[in-house]
C-alpha positions as CSV (number, residue, x, y, z in Angstrom):
1,M,0.0,0.0,0.0
2,R,1.4,3.4,-1.0
3,K,2.4,5.4,2.1
4,L,0.9,8.8,2.7
5,S,3.0,11.8,3.9
6,G,2.6,15.4,4.8
7,E,-0.8,17.0,4.3
8,K,-2.4,13.9,2.7
9,L,-1.4,11.8,5.7
10,A,-2.7,14.4,8.1
11,A,-6.0,14.6,6.2
12,E,-6.4,10.8,6.3
13,K,-5.7,10.7,10.0
14,A,-8.2,13.4,10.6
15,R,-10.9,11.6,8.6
16,L,-10.3,8.4,10.6
17,E,-10.2,10.2,13.9
18,K,-13.7,11.6,13.1
19,M,-14.9,8.1,12.4
20,R,-13.4,6.8,15.7
21,E,-14.9,9.8,17.6
22,Y,-18.3,8.7,16.4
23,E,-17.9,5.5,18.4
24,H,-16.6,7.3,21.5
25,Q,-20.2,7.9,22.5
26,Y,-20.3,4.1,23.2
27,A,-17.1,4.0,25.2
28,S,-18.8,2.4,28.2
29,Y,-19.1,-0.8,26.2
30,K,-16.1,-3.2,26.3
31,A,-16.5,-4.9,22.9
32,I,-18.1,-2.8,20.1
33,C,-18.8,-4.8,17.0
34,G,-19.5,-3.4,13.5
35,I,-22.0,-5.3,11.3
36,D,-22.5,-5.0,7.5
37,E,-23.4,-7.1,4.5
38,A,-22.5,-7.6,0.9
39,G,-24.6,-9.2,-1.8
40,R,-28.1,-8.1,-0.9
41,G,-28.9,-6.8,-4.4
42,P,-27.3,-9.2,-6.9
43,L,-29.1,-11.7,-9.0
44,A,-26.8,-14.5,-8.2
45,G,-24.6,-15.8,-5.3
46,P,-24.8,-15.8,-1.6
47,V,-25.4,-12.9,0.8
48,V,-22.4,-12.4,3.2
49,A,-22.3,-10.5,6.5
50,G,-19.1,-9.3,8.2
51,A,-18.7,-8.7,12.0
52,V,-15.6,-6.9,13.3
53,I,-14.5,-5.9,16.8
54,L,-11.6,-3.4,16.6
55,P,-9.4,-2.4,19.6
56,P,-10.0,1.1,21.0
57,D,-8.4,3.8,18.9
58,C,-7.3,1.3,16.3
59,E,-5.8,3.1,13.3
60,I,-6.1,1.5,9.8
61,L,-5.4,4.1,7.1
62,Y,-7.9,4.2,4.2
63,L,-10.6,2.3,6.3
64,N,-13.9,3.3,4.6
65,D,-17.1,2.1,3.0
66,S,-16.0,-0.8,0.9
67,K,-17.9,0.6,-2.2
68,K,-15.5,3.6,-2.1
69,L,-12.4,1.5,-2.4
70,S,-10.7,-0.3,-5.2
71,P,-10.5,-4.1,-5.2
72,K,-6.8,-4.0,-4.5
73,R,-7.2,-1.6,-1.6
74,R,-10.0,-3.7,-0.1
75,Q,-7.7,-6.8,-0.2
76,E,-4.9,-4.9,1.5
77,L,-7.3,-3.6,4.2
78,F,-8.8,-7.0,4.7
79,A,-5.4,-8.4,5.6
80,E,-4.7,-5.5,8.0
81,I,-8.2,-5.9,9.6
82,Q,-7.4,-9.6,10.2
83,E,-4.1,-8.7,11.8
84,K,-5.3,-5.8,14.0
85,A,-8.9,-6.8,15.0
86,V,-9.8,-8.2,18.4
87,A,-12.1,-10.5,16.5
88,W,-13.7,-10.8,13.1
89,S,-16.2,-13.2,11.6
90,I,-18.3,-13.8,8.5
91,G,-21.8,-15.3,8.0
92,I,-22.8,-16.8,4.7
93,V,-26.3,-17.7,3.5
94,D,-26.6,-19.4,0.1
95,V,-28.9,-18.9,-2.8
96,G,-31.2,-21.8,-1.9
97,E,-31.9,-20.2,1.5
98,I,-32.3,-16.8,0.0
99,D,-35.0,-18.2,-2.3
100,R,-36.7,-20.0,0.5
101,I,-36.9,-17.2,3.1
102,N,-36.3,-14.0,1.0
103,I,-33.3,-11.8,0.9
104,L,-34.1,-9.6,3.9
105,Q,-34.5,-12.6,6.2
106,A,-31.4,-14.2,4.7
107,T,-29.4,-11.1,5.4
108,Y,-30.5,-11.1,9.0
109,Q,-29.5,-14.8,9.2
110,A,-26.1,-14.1,7.8
111,M,-25.6,-11.3,10.3
112,R,-26.6,-13.6,13.2
113,K,-24.1,-16.2,12.0
114,A,-21.3,-13.6,11.8
115,I,-22.1,-12.5,15.4
116,A,-22.2,-16.1,16.7
117,G,-18.7,-16.6,15.3
118,L,-17.1,-13.9,17.3
119,K,-14.8,-14.7,20.3
120,P,-15.0,-12.7,22.5
121,A,-18.7,-12.0,22.1
122,P,-19.6,-8.3,21.6
123,D,-21.7,-6.3,24.1
124,L,-22.8,-3.7,21.5
125,L,-23.6,-4.0,17.9
126,L,-23.3,-1.1,15.5
127,N,-25.3,-2.0,12.4
128,D,-25.4,-0.4,9.0
129,A,-29.0,0.7,8.6
130,V,-30.8,-2.4,10.1
131,V,-32.0,-3.9,13.4
132,I,-31.4,-7.6,13.5
133,P,-34.2,-9.7,14.8
134,Q,-33.6,-12.5,17.4
135,V,-30.5,-11.0,18.8
136,E,-30.3,-10.2,22.5
137,I,-27.2,-8.0,22.3
138,K,-27.9,-4.2,22.4
139,Q,-28.0,-2.8,18.8
140,V,-27.6,0.6,17.3
141,K,-29.0,1.2,13.8
142,I,-26.8,3.7,11.9
143,I,-27.8,5.1,8.5
144,K,-24.8,5.1,6.2
145,G,-22.9,3.6,9.1
146,D,-20.0,2.4,6.9
147,A,-19.0,6.0,6.3
148,K,-19.4,7.0,10.0
149,S,-18.1,4.1,12.0
150,V,-14.6,2.5,11.7
151,S,-16.1,-0.8,13.0
152,I,-18.9,-0.9,10.4
153,A,-16.4,0.1,7.6
154,A,-14.2,-2.8,8.6
155,A,-17.2,-5.2,8.5
156,S,-18.2,-3.9,5.1
157,I,-14.7,-4.7,3.8
158,V,-14.6,-8.2,5.3
159,A,-18.0,-9.0,3.8
160,K,-17.3,-7.5,0.4
161,V,-13.9,-9.2,-0.1
162,T,-15.2,-12.6,1.1
163,R,-18.2,-12.5,-1.3
164,D,-16.1,-11.2,-4.2
165,Q,-13.7,-14.2,-3.7
166,M,-16.6,-16.6,-3.7
167,M,-18.0,-15.1,-7.0
168,E,-14.6,-15.5,-8.6
169,Q,-14.7,-19.1,-7.6
170,Y,-18.1,-19.5,-9.1
171,D,-16.8,-17.9,-12.3
172,A,-14.5,-20.9,-12.8
173,L,-17.6,-23.2,-12.5
174,Y,-19.9,-21.1,-14.8
175,P,-17.6,-19.0,-17.0
176,E,-20.3,-18.2,-19.5
177,Y,-21.9,-15.7,-17.0
178,G,-18.9,-13.5,-16.2
179,F,-19.3,-13.6,-12.4
180,A,-15.7,-12.5,-11.8
181,K,-16.5,-9.2,-13.4
182,H,-19.9,-8.3,-12.2
183,K,-20.1,-10.4,-9.1
184,G,-23.7,-11.4,-9.9
185,Y,-25.2,-7.9,-10.2
186,G,-27.6,-7.2,-13.1
187,T,-25.3,-5.7,-15.6
188,A,-26.1,-5.7,-19.3
189,A,-23.5,-8.4,-19.9
190,H,-25.0,-10.5,-17.1
191,M,-28.5,-10.2,-18.4
192,A,-27.4,-11.0,-21.9
193,A,-25.7,-14.2,-20.6
194,I,-28.9,-15.2,-18.8
195,Q,-30.9,-14.6,-22.1
196,E,-28.5,-16.9,-23.9
197,H,-27.8,-19.6,-21.3
198,G,-30.7,-19.5,-18.9
199,L,-30.2,-19.7,-15.2
200,C,-27.4,-21.6,-13.4
201,P,-27.6,-23.1,-9.9
202,I,-26.3,-20.0,-8.1
203,H,-28.9,-17.6,-9.6
204,R,-31.6,-16.4,-7.3
205,Q,-34.8,-17.7,-8.9
206,T,-37.0,-15.5,-6.9
207,F,-35.2,-12.5,-8.3
208,L,-35.5,-13.9,-11.9
209,K,-38.9,-15.5,-12.0
210,K,-39.5,-14.9,-15.7
211,Y,-36.4,-17.0,-16.5
212,Q,-37.2,-20.0,-14.3
213,G,-38.4,-22.1,-17.2
214,R,-35.0,-21.6,-19.0
215,L,-32.6,-23.3,-16.6
216,S,-29.2,-23.9,-18.1
217,E,-28.2,-27.5,-18.9
218,T,-25.7,-27.3,-16.1
219,S,-28.5,-26.6,-13.6
220,K,-30.6,-29.5,-15.0
221,E,-27.8,-31.9,-14.7
222,E,-27.2,-31.0,-11.1
């Protein structure tokens, strides 16, 4: 990662300090966990939640909403988060469960899985724009939390990098769809591939009802 210096370094440190200060209002809690998801909107693939507990005043330069970062920068930050976090975890819900219970409930389920994987367990959850049902830990819903909270930003990166890696693996299984490029989102190229090949086993059929009768030969064989 290219090192910053001078005014740029000072500006980046000031931006991060503002995000850390946002969490200082919850300083009475011992283990603050950020929660975010990746993959709620795509037409294919799993939904993935990230949960991260950072130590107090942890400094990770460039930490931000994952959508504002390049793939290379996200990979670098993921490695640094793994190194510096008190604990981190992911929760994954696959396409079959998404189709069975709907994407919102699947997102909640992925978040609960991520929380359950944390050791130590958190005593406060900072969530990006949601309140998670069936969770007894105190929660705070923060709109655009991945741009305000360092913990939520870290969780967004963990979730995004994990899901992108999974979609790249699916690309090797179903290369005709281009999953490595669009990660399952409804781009023009993706829609054209569906028109040509039908649906494959990782497509969300409840998102693509009008194509359900045109499953690909790969899907039929499985």
